[in-house]
C-alpha positions as CSV (number, residue, x, y, z in Angstrom):
1,X,-100.8,35.1,9.4
2,X,-98.9,38.2,10.3
3,X,-95.3,39.1,10.4
4,X,-92.7,40.1,13.0
5,X,-89.2,41.3,13.3
6,X,-86.7,39.1,14.8
7,X,-85.9,41.9,17.4
8,X,-89.2,41.2,19.1
9,X,-88.3,37.7,20.2
10,X,-87.6,37.0,24.0
11,X,-84.8,34.9,25.4
12,X,-83.8,33.1,28.6
13,X,-80.8,32.1,30.8
14,X,-78.3,29.3,30.3
15,X,-75.2,28.8,28.3
16,X,-74.4,28.8,24.6
17,X,-71.1,28.4,23.0
18,X,-70.4,30.3,19.7
19,X,-67.3,30.7,17.6
20,X,-66.6,33.6,15.1
21,X,-64.9,33.6,11.9
22,X,-61.5,33.7,13.6
23,X,-59.8,30.2,13.3
24,X,-59.5,28.6,16.7
25,X,-58.1,25.3,18.0
26,X,-60.4,22.3,18.4
27,X,-61.6,21.7,21.9
28,X,-64.3,19.8,23.7
29,X,-67.6,21.5,24.6
30,X,-69.6,20.3,27.5
31,X,-68.4,16.8,26.9
32,X,-70.9,16.4,24.1
33,X,-69.4,17.8,21.0
34,X,-65.6,18.1,20.4
35,X,-65.6,19.5,16.9
36,X,-66.7,22.8,15.6
37,X,-66.4,24.1,12.0
38,X,-63.5,26.8,12.7
39,X,-63.9,29.0,9.6
40,X,-67.4,30.2,9.8
41,X,-69.7,31.3,12.6
42,X,-71.3,28.4,14.5
43,X,-73.7,27.9,17.5
44,X,-73.8,25.1,19.9
45,X,-77.5,24.7,20.7
46,X,-77.1,22.6,23.8
47,X,-78.0,25.1,26.6
48,X,-79.8,28.4,26.5
49,X,-78.2,31.8,26.6
50,X,-79.4,35.4,27.5
51,X,-79.4,38.6,25.5
52,X,-80.2,42.1,26.5
53,X,-82.2,42.7,23.4
54,X,-85.2,40.8,24.6
55,X,-87.9,41.5,27.1
56,X,-87.1,40.7,30.7
57,X,-89.4,38.4,32.8
58,X,-90.1,39.0,36.4
59,X,-89.1,35.9,38.4
60,X,-92.0,35.8,40.8
61,X,-94.5,36.2,38.0
62,X,-92.8,33.5,36.1
63,X,-93.0,31.2,39.0
64,X,-96.7,31.9,39.6
65,X,-97.3,31.3,35.9
66,X,-95.4,28.0,35.9
67,X,-97.3,26.8,39.0
68,X,-100.6,27.7,37.4
69,X,-99.7,25.9,34.2
70,X,-98.7,22.8,36.3
71,X,-102.1,22.8,38.0
72,X,-104.1,23.2,34.8
73,X,-105.2,20.2,32.9
74,X,-103.4,19.5,29.6
75,X,-105.4,20.9,26.5
76,X,-106.8,18.4,24.1
77,X,-105.3,18.6,20.7
78,X,-107.3,18.9,17.6
79,X,-106.7,16.5,14.8
80,X,-104.8,19.2,12.9
81,X,-102.7,19.9,15.9
82,X,-101.9,16.3,16.5
83,X,-100.9,16.0,12.9
84,X,-98.5,18.8,13.1
85,X,-96.9,17.7,16.4
86,X,-94.2,15.5,15.2
87,X,-91.4,14.1,17.4
88,X,-89.2,12.9,14.6
89,X,-88.3,14.1,11.0
90,X,-90.1,12.3,8.3
91,X,-88.9,13.3,4.8
92,X,-91.0,12.0,1.9
93,X,-89.3,11.7,-1.4
94,X,-91.6,13.0,-4.3
95,X,-91.2,13.3,-8.0
96,X,-91.3,17.1,-7.6
97,X,-90.3,19.2,-4.8
98,X,-93.2,19.9,-2.3
99,X,-92.5,22.7,0.0
100,X,-95.7,22.7,2.1
101,X,-95.3,22.0,5.8
102,X,-97.5,22.2,8.8
103,X,-95.9,24.0,11.8
104,X,-97.1,23.2,15.3
105,X,-97.6,26.3,17.4
106,X,-98.9,24.8,20.6
107,X,-102.3,23.5,21.9
108,X,-103.8,27.1,21.9
109,X,-103.2,27.8,18.3
110,X,-104.1,26.4,14.9
111,X,-101.0,24.9,13.1
112,X,-99.4,27.3,10.7
113,X,-99.0,26.2,7.0
114,X,-95.8,27.4,5.3
115,X,-94.9,26.9,1.7
116,X,-91.1,26.9,1.1
117,X,-89.0,27.0,-2.1
118,X,-86.4,24.4,-2.6
119,X,-82.8,24.9,-1.6
120,X,-81.4,21.9,-3.6
121,X,-81.7,21.7,-7.4
122,X,-83.5,19.3,-9.6
123,X,-86.3,18.4,-7.1
124,X,-84.0,16.3,-4.9
125,X,-85.0,17.5,-1.5
126,X,-87.9,17.5,0.8
127,X,-89.0,19.5,3.9
128,X,-90.3,18.3,7.3
129,X,-91.0,19.8,10.8
130,X,-90.2,18.4,14.2
131,X,-90.9,19.5,17.7
132,X,-87.8,19.5,20.0
133,X,-87.2,20.3,23.6
134,X,-84.1,21.9,24.8
135,X,-81.2,21.1,25.1
136,X,-81.2,20.5,21.3
137,X,-77.6,19.1,21.1
138,X,-76.9,20.3,17.6
139,X,-74.5,22.8,16.0
140,X,-75.6,25.1,13.2
141,X,-73.6,27.7,11.0
142,X,-74.1,30.0,8.2
143,X,-74.1,27.6,5.2
144,X,-71.1,27.7,2.9
145,X,-73.0,25.7,0.2
146,X,-76.2,27.8,0.3
147,X,-75.7,31.6,0.9
148,X,-78.3,33.0,3.2
149,X,-79.2,29.7,4.7
150,X,-78.4,28.0,8.1
151,X,-77.1,24.5,8.0
152,X,-76.6,21.8,10.7
153,X,-72.9,20.8,10.9
154,X,-72.9,18.5,13.9
155,X,-75.4,16.6,16.1
156,X,-74.4,15.4,19.7
157,X,-74.8,11.7,20.3
158,X,-78.0,10.7,22.1
159,X,-79.1,14.2,22.1
160,X,-82.7,15.4,21.5
161,X,-81.9,16.3,18.0
162,X,-80.2,13.0,17.3
163,X,-83.2,11.1,18.5
164,X,-85.5,13.2,16.4
165,X,-83.4,12.2,13.3
166,X,-81.6,15.5,12.6
167,X,-78.4,15.0,10.6
168,X,-75.5,17.1,9.6
169,X,-76.2,18.6,6.2
170,X,-79.9,19.4,7.1
171,X,-80.8,23.0,6.2
172,X,-82.8,24.8,9.0
173,X,-85.5,26.7,7.1
174,X,-87.4,27.9,10.0
175,X,-88.2,27.7,13.7
176,X,-90.8,28.9,16.3
177,X,-90.1,31.8,18.6
178,X,-91.7,33.9,21.2
179,X,-92.5,37.6,20.2
180,X,-94.1,40.7,21.5
181,X,-96.4,43.3,19.8
182,X,-97.0,41.1,16.9
183,X,-99.4,43.3,15.2
184,X,-97.2,46.4,15.0
185,X,-94.1,44.3,14.1
186,X,-96.0,42.4,11.3
187,X,-96.0,45.7,9.4
188,X,-92.2,45.9,9.5
189,X,-90.8,42.5,8.6
190,X,-92.4,39.6,6.7
191,X,-89.9,37.0,8.2
192,X,-92.1,36.1,11.1
193,X,-95.4,34.5,10.7
194,X,-97.8,34.7,13.6
195,X,-101.5,34.6,14.1
196,X,-102.3,36.4,17.3
197,X,-102.9,39.8,19.0
198,X,-100.8,42.7,20.0
199,X,-99.6,43.4,23.6
200,X,-98.3,40.1,24.9
201,X,-95.8,37.5,24.0
202,X,-97.1,35.0,21.3
203,X,-95.6,32.0,19.6
204,X,-94.5,32.8,16.1
205,X,-92.6,31.1,13.2
206,X,-89.4,32.6,11.8
207,X,-88.4,31.8,8.2
208,X,-84.6,31.5,8.6
209,X,-83.9,32.2,4.9
210,X,-81.8,35.4,4.6
211,X,-81.8,36.1,8.3
212,X,-78.7,37.0,10.2
213,X,-77.1,34.3,12.3
214,X,-77.9,36.3,15.5
215,X,-81.5,36.5,14.6
216,X,-81.9,32.8,14.1
217,X,-80.0,32.1,17.4
218,X,-82.2,34.6,19.3
219,X,-85.4,33.0,17.9
220,X,-84.3,29.6,19.0
221,X,-83.3,30.9,22.4
222,X,-86.7,32.6,23.0
223,X,-88.5,29.3,23.4
224,X,-87.1,28.6,26.9
225,X,-89.6,28.5,29.7
226,X,-87.4,30.8,31.8
227,X,-88.5,33.7,29.6
228,X,-92.1,32.6,29.2
229,X,-91.4,30.2,26.3
230,X,-93.1,26.9,25.8
231,X,-89.9,24.8,26.6
232,X,-90.1,23.4,23.1
233,X,-89.6,24.7,19.5
234,X,-90.8,23.5,16.1
235,X,-87.9,23.4,13.7
236,X,-88.4,22.9,9.9
237,X,-85.6,21.4,8.0
238,X,-84.9,20.5,4.5
239,X,-82.8,17.5,3.4
240,X,-81.6,16.1,0.1
241,X,-83.5,12.8,-0.1
242,X,-82.4,11.6,-3.5
243,X,-79.5,12.1,-5.8
């Protein structure tokens, strides 16, 4: 696996609601979530947004690519890919923390194996991955409990995140993203793990630990099909499974 800077991710069009550290009044958002944590920076991952920092996509080329993809037969998954492609979170309590997790990168790529250190003390937590389609329907923020980590603070009822078993208090340890020039960027930042060549967008995994909130947001946004993304993202969460 190689590495990539968060600045290489690509994004898409849509709507995202954020709040800053300035305290604001409570208000409904899109009819799904009417509460945000007002004292720290949060992100409503219900719709996609756009950002100028990422590579543009030509609409006509995008449409041709989508049409071609629709005509192509679905790729048959290997046993390893099928094992990594999880539609719901499954946390396994163990005597000692086991931080190894398989990350699904799509039918074209071999799943990525990541080994994470525990966020919670005394071997009380477990990690798991899940593949979600947008809109996610969850709210994340810079964690107050765990500096340098990103934490889920709310999940919309009947959202894709809720159906996958995501809960408030889960710690987002990583996510897949789309990236450019992966070989060059791999020499600059070890946060991204990828496995493919330079010169075109590739699917990558961002370890969210210690990353800026904007970098995590951009990585999540980059998975949108409007910008050449796969229309799904693999998210890795950590949860305290025992006291």
